[in-house]
N, C-alpha and C positions, 0 to 999 in steps of 0.2 A: 558449595556456593551459594553465594546471597540470595535473598529473594528478589533482589532488586537485579541480579545479573538475570537470573530464570524469568523475570517479567519483560524484560527488554530484548533476553533472547527469543522469548515467544512472541513477541513484537514485532521482531525481526523477520522470523518464519512467516507470519502474518504478514505482510508485505509482500515478501516472495511469493508468498501461495497467491496474494490477491493478484498483482501482476501475470503470475502464470495463467490462472483463471483468464483474465482480462486479453490475453493473447488467443488463449483457446476461444475465448467468446468471438473474435476476430474470425477465427479459422473456422468456427462451426458454421458458418454461411446460414446465419439466422435457425439454428436449430436441425438443420437439412443433413448434417454428418454426425449419426449417432453416436460415434465415439468420441469423436471433438466435444461433442455437446456432455457426453459423462464425464470426460476428464475435467470438461472446464467445470462441471457442478461437484465434481470432487474435490479440485483445488480450493473452490469457492468454500466449502463444507470446512476445508483444512485450515483456511485462513480465517476463518469466524472462529473454531475451534483454538486454534493459535490466541486469538484477541482474545478469546474469554478467559485463557490463561492468563495474560498481559492485565487484565484487569483486576486482577485478585489483588494487583500490588499498586499498578498505574492506575491514577484517578481515569474515569472513563473519557471525560472530557480531553485531559493533556493523550492519553492513547490514541482517542480517535482522530485528534488534529494530527497525530505523528503518522499514524496509518494512512490519514487519505491525503495528508501532504506530501509523503516519503513514493506512496503509489502513486500518486498524478505525476510525480516527475520519473518513476521508473516507466512509469505504462509510455509517457510520451516518449522516453527514449526506443524503448522496445518498438514503439511503431515506427519511428524513424528508421531504425536498423533493421528491421526484419519487413515491415511493410512498406516500406520508402514513403511514408506518410509525412509532410512537409509542413511545419509549422510557421504561420506569419510574424510579425514582429509583435503585434497586441499579444499574441499565444506566448511567446517567450516574457514578454513584462507580465502577465498573469501570472505564470509560473516560476517567476523571479519573485513576487511577491508572496506567494505560497510559502516559497523556500525562506524569506525573510519572516514571515509569522511563524512558520514551525523554530526557526533559530532563535528567535524572540523569545517564543513559551519555554523554549529548552536552558536559554542563558538566564532569562529573568523572570520566569512566573515563581513565586513562591509555592504554586500548587506541583509543578514538575518534579518528578524524584532524583536525586541527584546521588 
């Protein structure tokens, strides 16, 4: 496995762990449910560890942009599917702009790893 593959796999795991942690954050009811709060903390720790592995190869600015952008999209999707939280048109436009930014970074930035 190449270092780029490992870095992007770690980044993908970091995103999945962060989205999972955010779902547990919602379920923790402001930290009043200890087991759900513990799960949230563990997934956030795992997410940051995986992100730290990714930034050994991927520049921090690029990794963080992807982590944040994809995390926002997936968290919004999870919020809709699991918690029935609706988004208005302005939220969809904002998310579309985030997606556009992540795509532009990955396709056109000389800094991004290919």
